[in-house]
C-alpha positions in Angstrom: 0.0 0.0 0.0 2.8 2.5 0.9 4.7 1.6 -2.3 1.5 1.8 -4.4 0.8 5.2 -3.0 4.3 6.4 -3.6 5.2 7.0 0.1 8.1 4.5 0.0 10.2 3.1 -2.8 10.3 -0.6 -3.7 13.0 -1.2 -1.0 10.7 0.3 1.7 12.7 3.5 2.0 10.7 6.6 2.6 10.4 9.0 -0.3 9.7 12.0 1.8 11.1 13.3 5.1 8.8 13.5 8.1 9.2 17.3 8.0 8.0 17.4 4.4 4.9 15.4 5.2 4.3 17.7 8.3 4.6 20.8 6.1 2.2 19.3 3.5 -0.3 18.5 6.3 -0.1 22.1 7.7 -0.6 23.5 4.2 -3.7 21.3 3.7 -5.1 22.4 7.0 -4.7 26.0 6.0 -6.2 25.4 2.6 -9.2 23.8 4.4 -9.7 27.0 6.4 -8.5 25.7 9.8 -7.9 28.3 12.5 -4.2 29.2 13.0 -4.4 28.5 16.7 -5.7 25.0 16.1 -2.8 24.4 13.6 -0.3 25.7 16.2 -1.6 23.2 18.7 -1.6 20.3 16.3 2.0 21.1 15.2 3.2 21.6 18.7 4.5 25.1 18.1 5.3 27.0 21.3 3.8 30.2 20.0 1.4 31.3 17.4 4.2 33.5 16.1 6.2 30.4 15.2 3.2 29.1 13.3 2.6 32.3 11.5 6.3 32.9 10.8 6.4 29.5 9.1 3.0 29.3 7.4 1.7 32.9 7.5 2.2 33.4 3.8 -0.3 30.6 3.1 -3.1 32.4 4.9 -2.8 35.5 2.7 -5.7 36.1 0.5 -5.9 39.5 -1.3 -9.6 38.9 -2.1 -10.4 38.2 1.6 -8.4 41.3 2.7 -10.4 43.5 0.3 -13.6 42.1 1.8 -12.4 42.7 5.3 -11.4 46.3 4.6 -14.7 47.0 2.9 -16.6 45.7 6.0 -14.4 47.7 8.3 -15.0 50.9 6.2 -18.7 50.2 6.2 -18.8 49.6 10.0 -16.8 52.8 10.6 -19.1 54.9 8.4 -22.2 53.5 10.1 -20.9 54.4 13.6 
C-alpha cells in the first residue's frame, strides 16, 4: 500500500522526510480554512508567532483582505 501510493520506494525506504509530510499537512489544514491557533496546537509550536512565521504566507488572500477592509469601512461609516 505504501509503495503503491508512492510513500516508500520498492525497497521500503521513505520517499519523503517527516518534515516534508508535516509541512504538507499544515498546508492542507490552511487550505481547508482551519484556525491558525488549532494548527499551532496540532503542530506543537510553542507560540502562534512560530506558526505564522512558518506558514503565514499561506493564509494570505488578497480577495479576503479586500472584503475585510470593505466591511471595516462600512462599519466605521455606520458608527
